[in-house]
C-alpha positions in Angstrom: 0.0 0.0 0.0 1.0 3.6 -0.4 0.9 5.5 2.9 1.1 9.3 2.9 1.5 11.6 5.9 1.1 15.3 5.2 1.4 18.2 7.5 -0.8 21.3 6.8 -0.1 24.7 8.3 -3.5 26.5 8.2 -4.0 30.3 8.4 -5.0 31.1 12.0 -8.4 32.6 11.0 -9.2 29.3 9.2 -7.8 26.7 11.7 -11.0 26.1 13.6 -13.0 25.7 10.3 -10.4 23.5 8.5 -12.5 20.3 9.0 -15.4 22.0 7.3 -13.2 23.6 4.6 -11.7 20.2 3.7 -15.0 18.2 4.2 -16.0 17.7 0.6 -12.5 16.6 -0.4 -12.3 14.3 2.6 -15.7 12.7 1.8 -14.9 12.2 -1.9 -11.5 10.8 -1.2 -12.8 8.3 1.4 -15.3 7.1 -1.2 -12.6 6.2 -3.7 -12.4 2.4 -4.3 -8.7 2.4 -3.6 -8.6 4.5 -0.5 -7.9 2.5 2.6 -8.1 5.5 5.0 -8.0 9.3 4.9 -7.8 10.7 8.5 -7.1 14.2 9.8 -5.7 15.0 13.2 -5.1 18.4 14.9 -1.8 19.1 16.6 -2.3 19.4 20.3 0.5 22.0 20.7 -0.2 24.1 17.6 -3.9 24.4 16.7 -3.0 25.8 13.3 -1.4 22.5 12.3 -3.3 19.5 10.9 -1.8 16.1 10.0 -3.4 14.0 7.3 -2.7 10.2 7.3 -3.9 8.6 4.1 -3.4 5.2 2.5 -4.2 3.8 -0.9 -4.3 0.2 -2.0 -1.5 0.6 -4.7 0.1 2.9 -7.2 -3.0 2.6 -9.5 -5.3 3.8 -6.6 -2.9 6.6 -5.8 -2.8 7.8 -9.4 -6.6 7.7 -9.6 -6.7 9.9 -6.5 -4.5 12.6 -7.9 -6.3 12.5 -11.3 -9.8 12.8 -9.7 -12.0 15.8 -10.1 -12.2 16.3 -6.4 -8.4 16.4 -6.1 -8.3 19.0 -8.9 -11.0 21.0 -7.1 -9.0 20.7 -3.8 -5.9 22.1 -5.6 -7.9 25.3 -6.2 -10.0 25.5 -3.0 -7.6 24.5 -0.2 -4.4 26.6 -0.8 -6.1 30.0 0.0 -6.5 28.6 3.6 -2.9 27.5 4.0 -0.1 29.5 5.6 2.6 27.4 3.8 2.9 24.6 1.3 2.1 21.3 3.1 5.0 18.9 3.9 4.7 15.2 3.0 6.2 11.8 3.6 5.2 9.2 1.0 6.2 5.5 1.2 5.1 2.2 -0.2 4.9 -0.5 2.4 4.3 -4.3 2.1 1.1 -4.5 4.0 -2.6 -3.6 3.6 -3.7 -2.5 7.0 -2.5 -1.2 10.3 -0.2 -3.5 12.3 -0.5 -4.0 16.0 2.0 -2.2 18.2 3.2 -5.1 20.2 5.2 -3.1 22.7 2.0 -1.6 24.0 -0.1 -4.8 23.8 -3.4 -4.8 25.7 -4.2 -8.0 27.4 -6.8 -10.2 25.6 -9.0 -10.5 28.7 -9.6 -6.7 28.8 
């Protein structure tokens, strides 16, 4: 799978509204056949920073995502709300879902 983590620095006046601003793009991306997940988190120390963790089944699914109409629309609608160009980490990993974090395993009887 392709896993992407992107860090978005949002303009202060738009930070609280960012989930609504990105909502159409988020919904459309989550509906893509090759999207495994597309999840936003807000930084607990800097409320103007959001982190997006997204995963796609394979290269074909990733290509379909960046060629989609909703991606093209997001390229126009999202940048006016950004304070800087988002930063990204993109990797292909040999798995198709989250793995368990064994070092923090929760007992089975809980």
